[in-house]
C-alpha positions as CSV (number, residue, x, y, z in Angstrom):
1,P,-26.9,29.1,-30.0
2,E,-29.0,25.7,-29.4
3,T,-31.2,26.1,-32.4
4,E,-27.6,26.5,-34.4
5,R,-26.2,23.3,-32.6
6,E,-29.1,21.8,-33.3
7,Q,-29.3,22.5,-37.0
8,T,-25.7,21.7,-37.6
9,Q,-26.2,18.2,-36.1
10,Q,-29.2,17.5,-38.4
11,K,-27.0,18.8,-41.2
12,T,-24.5,16.6,-40.8
13,N,-25.6,13.3,-39.8
14,G,-25.8,12.4,-43.6
15,M,-29.8,11.0,-43.8
16,G,-31.3,12.1,-47.0
17,A,-34.2,11.0,-48.6
18,E,-32.3,8.5,-50.7
19,S,-30.3,7.3,-48.1
20,D,-34.0,6.7,-46.1
21,S,-35.2,4.7,-48.7
22,Y,-31.9,3.0,-49.7
23,H,-32.8,1.6,-45.5
24,Q,-36.2,0.9,-45.8
25,E,-35.9,-1.4,-48.4
26,C,-32.9,-3.5,-46.6
27,R,-35.3,-3.6,-43.4
28,E,-38.1,-5.4,-45.7
29,S,-36.1,-7.6,-47.9
30,A,-36.9,-11.2,-46.8
31,E,-33.0,-12.1,-45.2
32,G,-33.5,-9.4,-43.0
33,G,-31.8,-6.8,-44.5
34,V,-28.8,-9.1,-45.6
35,A,-28.7,-9.8,-49.1
36,K,-30.4,-7.1,-50.0
37,C,-28.1,-4.7,-48.6
38,N,-24.6,-6.3,-49.6
39,E,-23.9,-4.3,-52.8
40,G,-23.7,-1.0,-50.7
41,L,-22.0,-2.5,-48.6
42,V,-18.3,-1.9,-47.1
43,G,-16.5,-3.5,-44.0
44,I,-16.7,-1.7,-40.9
45,N,-12.6,-1.6,-41.3
46,D,-12.8,0.2,-44.3
47,G,-12.4,4.0,-42.6
48,T,-12.0,2.8,-39.3
49,S,-9.1,1.2,-37.5
50,P,-10.2,-2.5,-36.7
51,S,-8.1,-1.9,-33.5
52,Q,-11.1,0.3,-32.9
53,L,-12.9,-3.1,-32.1
54,A,-12.6,-6.4,-30.5
55,A,-9.8,-8.3,-31.1
56,G,-11.3,-10.6,-33.5
57,I,-14.6,-8.9,-34.8
58,A,-13.1,-6.8,-37.4
59,E,-12.0,-10.5,-39.4
60,A,-15.3,-12.3,-38.2
61,K,-17.1,-10.0,-40.6
62,V,-20.4,-9.0,-38.8
63,L,-19.9,-5.3,-38.5
64,T,-20.4,-3.3,-42.2
65,K,-21.0,0.4,-43.0
66,S,-23.3,1.8,-45.7
67,R,-21.7,3.4,-48.7
68,T,-24.4,5.7,-49.2
69,D,-24.0,7.4,-45.9
70,N,-21.0,5.2,-44.4
71,K,-23.1,4.6,-41.1
72,P,-22.4,1.6,-39.3
73,I,-24.8,-1.5,-39.9
74,W,-26.0,-3.5,-36.8
75,R,-27.0,-7.2,-37.6
76,K,-28.3,-9.4,-35.3
77,E,-24.7,-11.3,-36.1
78,A,-22.9,-8.8,-34.7
79,L,-24.5,-8.8,-30.8
80,D,-24.8,-12.5,-31.0
81,L,-20.9,-13.0,-31.3
82,H,-19.8,-10.2,-28.8
83,L,-22.5,-12.2,-26.3
84,S,-20.8,-15.3,-27.7
85,I,-17.4,-13.8,-26.7
86,I,-18.7,-13.1,-23.3
87,Q,-20.3,-16.0,-22.3
88,Q,-16.7,-17.7,-23.3
89,G,-14.8,-15.5,-20.3
90,G,-13.6,-13.7,-23.6
91,N,-13.1,-10.0,-23.8
92,V,-15.2,-7.5,-26.5
93,G,-13.3,-4.5,-25.5
94,P,-11.6,-2.7,-28.5
95,I,-7.6,-2.9,-28.5
96,D,-7.2,0.5,-28.5
97,Y,-8.7,0.5,-24.7
98,P,-6.5,-2.5,-22.8
99,G,-8.5,-3.0,-19.8
100,S,-12.1,-1.5,-21.3
101,H,-14.6,-4.5,-20.5
102,Q,-13.0,-5.2,-16.9
103,A,-13.4,-2.2,-16.1
104,L,-17.0,-1.1,-17.7
105,Q,-17.8,-4.7,-16.1
106,K,-16.5,-3.8,-12.0
107,A,-18.8,-0.7,-12.3
108,L,-22.1,-2.3,-13.3
109,E,-21.6,-4.2,-10.7
110,V,-21.9,-1.6,-8.2
111,I,-24.9,0.3,-9.7
112,S,-26.2,-3.0,-11.6
113,V,-28.5,-2.4,-14.8
114,K,-30.7,-5.5,-14.5
115,H,-34.2,-4.6,-15.9
116,K,-33.2,-1.1,-16.0
117,S,-33.3,1.1,-19.3
118,V,-30.1,2.2,-20.6
119,A,-29.1,4.2,-23.4
120,I,-25.5,4.7,-25.1
121,F,-23.8,7.5,-26.1
122,G,-21.5,7.4,-28.8
123,S,-21.1,4.0,-30.3
124,I,-19.2,2.8,-33.5
125,S,-19.8,-1.5,-32.8
126,P,-21.9,-2.9,-30.2
127,W,-19.4,-3.9,-27.6
128,V,-20.6,-1.8,-24.8
129,E,-24.0,-2.8,-26.0
130,S,-23.2,-6.7,-25.8
131,I,-21.9,-6.1,-22.4
132,L,-24.9,-4.5,-20.7
133,H,-27.0,-6.9,-22.3
134,Y,-25.0,-9.9,-20.5
135,N,-25.5,-7.8,-17.5
136,G,-29.3,-7.8,-18.1
137,A,-30.1,-4.4,-18.6
138,K,-33.7,-4.1,-20.2
139,S,-33.8,-4.5,-24.1
140,P,-33.9,-3.2,-26.3
141,T,-31.4,-0.4,-25.3
142,M,-31.1,2.6,-27.3
143,T,-28.2,4.0,-28.5
144,V,-27.6,7.4,-29.5
145,D,-25.1,9.2,-31.9
146,Y,-24.6,11.8,-34.7
147,N,-23.3,9.1,-37.0
148,Q,-26.7,6.6,-35.9
149,P,-26.0,3.0,-36.5
150,I,-28.9,1.5,-39.0
151,S,-29.6,-1.7,-36.4
152,F,-31.6,-4.5,-38.2
153,D,-31.5,-6.5,-34.2
154,E,-34.4,-5.4,-32.4
155,R,-32.2,-6.1,-29.0
156,M,-31.0,-2.4,-30.2
157,E,-32.1,0.3,-31.2
158,T,-30.4,3.6,-32.1
159,E,-31.6,7.2,-32.7
160,L,-29.8,10.8,-34.2
161,M,-28.4,12.7,-31.2
162,S,-31.2,15.7,-32.6
163,T,-33.5,13.9,-32.2
164,M,-33.3,11.9,-28.7
165,L,-32.9,15.7,-27.8
166,E,-36.5,16.6,-29.1
167,A,-38.2,13.6,-26.8
168,D,-39.0,13.7,-23.5
169,T,-37.6,9.9,-22.7
170,Q,-35.5,9.8,-19.8
171,F,-32.9,6.6,-18.8
172,D,-31.9,4.3,-15.7
173,V,-28.6,4.4,-16.9
174,I,-26.8,6.4,-19.5
175,V,-23.2,4.7,-20.7
176,S,-20.4,7.0,-22.4
177,Y,-16.7,5.4,-23.2
178,S,-14.5,7.5,-25.3
179,S,-16.7,9.8,-27.2
180,I,-17.0,12.5,-24.6
181,E,-13.5,13.8,-25.2
182,H,-14.1,14.2,-29.2
183,D,-17.5,16.4,-28.8
184,G,-17.4,20.0,-30.6
185,Q,-14.3,19.1,-32.8
186,G,-16.3,17.9,-35.7
187,R,-14.3,14.8,-36.3
188,Y,-17.6,12.7,-35.8
189,G,-20.0,14.6,-37.8
190,D,-20.6,17.0,-34.4
191,P,-21.4,20.9,-34.8
192,L,-17.8,22.9,-33.9
193,D,-17.7,24.1,-30.1
194,P,-15.0,24.4,-28.0
195,D,-17.3,23.7,-25.1
196,G,-18.9,20.6,-27.1
197,D,-18.1,18.6,-24.3
198,F,-19.6,20.5,-21.7
199,A,-22.6,20.4,-23.5
200,S,-22.6,17.1,-24.1
201,M,-22.8,16.3,-20.8
202,K,-25.5,18.4,-20.0
203,E,-27.5,16.6,-22.4
204,C,-26.6,13.5,-21.1
205,W,-27.8,15.3,-17.4
206,L,-31.1,15.8,-19.0
207,K,-31.3,11.8,-20.2
208,V,-30.6,10.4,-16.9
209,A,-33.7,10.0,-15.1
210,P,-33.9,11.7,-11.4
211,G,-31.3,9.3,-9.0
212,G,-30.0,7.5,-12.3
213,Y,-26.9,6.8,-12.7
214,F,-24.0,7.8,-15.7
215,L,-21.1,5.7,-16.7
216,L,-18.5,7.5,-18.0
217,H,-15.0,7.2,-19.7
218,V,-12.9,9.8,-21.3
219,P,-9.0,10.0,-21.3
220,L,-7.0,11.1,-18.3
221,E,-4.3,12.5,-18.6
222,V,-1.2,10.9,-16.8
223,S,0.5,14.0,-15.2
224,G,-2.8,15.6,-14.5
225,K,-2.3,18.6,-17.2
226,D,-5.5,19.1,-19.4
227,Q,-4.7,18.4,-23.4
228,F,-6.2,19.8,-26.7
229,F,-5.4,17.7,-30.0
230,W,-7.4,19.7,-32.5
231,Y,-9.9,17.6,-34.8
232,S,-9.0,14.7,-32.8
233,M,-9.5,14.7,-28.9
234,R,-9.2,15.7,-25.4
235,E,-7.4,14.9,-22.2
236,Y,-8.7,16.2,-18.9
237,G,-6.5,16.6,-15.6
238,A,-6.6,18.3,-12.7
239,Y,-8.5,21.6,-13.7
240,R,-11.1,20.5,-16.5
241,L,-12.2,16.9,-15.2
242,P,-14.3,18.5,-11.8
243,L,-15.8,21.3,-14.5
244,L,-16.9,17.9,-16.7
245,V,-18.9,16.4,-13.9
246,R,-20.2,18.9,-12.0
247,G,-23.9,18.9,-11.4
248,W,-23.1,15.3,-11.0
249,K,-22.8,13.4,-7.6
250,Y,-19.7,11.7,-7.5
251,V,-19.7,7.3,-6.7
252,G,-16.4,6.3,-7.7
253,C,-14.1,5.5,-10.0
254,V,-13.1,2.5,-11.3
255,T,-9.9,0.6,-13.7
256,S,-9.7,-2.7,-14.6
257,K,-8.1,-3.7,-11.9
258,K,-10.2,-1.7,-8.5
259,V,-12.3,0.4,-7.5
260,Y,-11.9,3.4,-5.7
261,G,-15.4,4.7,-3.5
262,P,-16.3,8.2,-3.0
263,N,-14.3,8.6,-0.3
264,D,-11.0,7.0,-1.6
265,E,-8.7,9.3,-4.0
266,F,-6.7,9.0,-6.9
267,T,-3.8,10.3,-9.0
268,F,-4.3,10.5,-12.3
269,S,-1.2,8.6,-13.2
270,E,-3.0,5.5,-10.9
271,V,-5.6,5.2,-12.9
272,S,-5.4,7.0,-17.2
273,N,-3.5,3.6,-18.3
274,D,-6.4,1.5,-17.3
275,S,-9.4,3.0,-18.6
276,P,-11.3,4.6,-15.9
277,V,-14.8,4.4,-15.7
278,L,-16.5,7.6,-13.5
279,I,-19.5,6.3,-11.6
280,L,-22.3,10.0,-11.3
281,R,-25.3,9.5,-9.8
282,K,-28.1,12.7,-10.9
283,P,-29.4,13.8,-7.5
284,P,-32.7,13.2,-7.1
285,S,-33.7,17.1,-6.2
286,V,-31.2,19.1,-8.4
287,E,-32.1,21.3,-11.1
288,I,-30.4,21.7,-14.5
289,D,-29.9,25.6,-13.1
290,D,-28.1,24.4,-9.8
291,V,-25.1,22.4,-11.3
292,L,-22.6,25.4,-10.7
293,D,-23.2,25.4,-7.5
294,V,-20.7,23.2,-5.7
295,T,-23.0,22.8,-2.4
296,K,-26.3,21.5,-4.1
297,F,-24.2,17.9,-4.9
298,E,-21.4,16.4,-3.9
299,G,-19.4,16.7,-7.0
300,I,-15.6,15.2,-7.5
301,G,-12.4,17.8,-6.5
302,C,-9.3,17.5,-7.7
303,D,-6.0,18.9,-6.3
304,I,-4.0,21.2,-8.7
305,T,-0.8,21.0,-7.4
306,N,-1.2,16.9,-6.2
307,Q,-2.7,15.7,-9.0
308,K,-5.1,13.8,-6.9
309,C,-8.8,13.7,-7.0
310,G,-11.7,12.7,-4.8
311,L,-14.9,13.6,-3.3
312,N,-13.3,15.1,0.1
313,I,-11.0,17.2,-2.5
314,A,-11.8,21.1,-2.3
315,R,-13.7,21.5,-5.9
316,Q,-12.4,24.7,-7.4
């Protein structure tokens, strides 16, 4: 039941009264929260692999986590460092995701986020946020997570997932990079749900304004066979990928090296190792109850036999 899902989100977010008071003290300190909170912080790589961050970020020590509730602490220095790397022609994509920065940048060049409201669903460090700001997204961006980061940077607002779902807010663009494949497995404080990824996609659908865009990265399995790794992640193949993105108009797939348009077919083996980003659009006139009707939208289809995907492939 949806109410149970929301209750689990609230229970697992870890924000008790003591934690709220602690972070409020940080916000009110004369040093912008840094000095007063130092004794309560640990490095972001204490429990987070440095390979989940861009090269050099962990060593720069601009990202920390709270000892009280394990929430990422985002200070102004973190976004400034990421932006500086981009401005110097560097790469802010996590080490674990080679080509991710380039693929996301190419996707943003297809849809443009300049002066648009943007939300990021799922984030440990503000690397996606930095690319969005570099491309002129409307400030502040909004980051939504079960484990809500605490931001001391007015350019980046954050929100708890359950709170965001209660609001009427919608965004021109939502970006989710390597997040939804984990949903429903409890690894990041989310409620257990075998179809948690489908539930999260519904939540994203509701939060994108009609005609808006959704940039999605989930891991695609190289052979096109769906995989499930308990308490970790899913890898998507020819069966589950079309189900995951039903209800969205398929605009294209972008890797660090190539842009596939809606009429271009791609194979899982071609794109899976190159950080693919799917460009999806919410149809202006389709209601949430219509997403199962493939005649109402131009969704992606996959050929089970040949492991190919594209707009013109019959959807199963």
